[in-house]
C-alpha positions, 0 to 999 in steps of 0.5 A: 380524427378518423383512422388511416386506411392501410393500403392493400395494392395487391389483389388476387383471387384465393380459393379456401377450404370451408374450414379455412374460410370459417376460421377467416370469418371467425377472425373477421367477426372477432376483430372487425377487420375484412378478410383482406386485412385479416390475411394481410395481418396474419401473413405480415406477422407470421413469424410473430404468431407461428412457431416455425417448427409447427409451421413446417410440420403443417406444410409437410403434413398437408403435402403428405396428405394432398401432395405438393401443388404445381406452382403457378407462375401467375402469368410470369 
């Protein structure tokens, strides 16, 4: 029996830092999923794989170093 394909109906372009892209590629190589699936798995499982305190710190550290980007309403 062949595996079912998980539907990914939302598509968007995403820019990544070299470090983030290297990690994405390493996860892809280790688990054998495409980049879209890796990102989907991580985001859908974020509460399970990331400690909320560390996640909050990561966002605050990023904001402190680079500032908060302007929010793009994606054409809405």
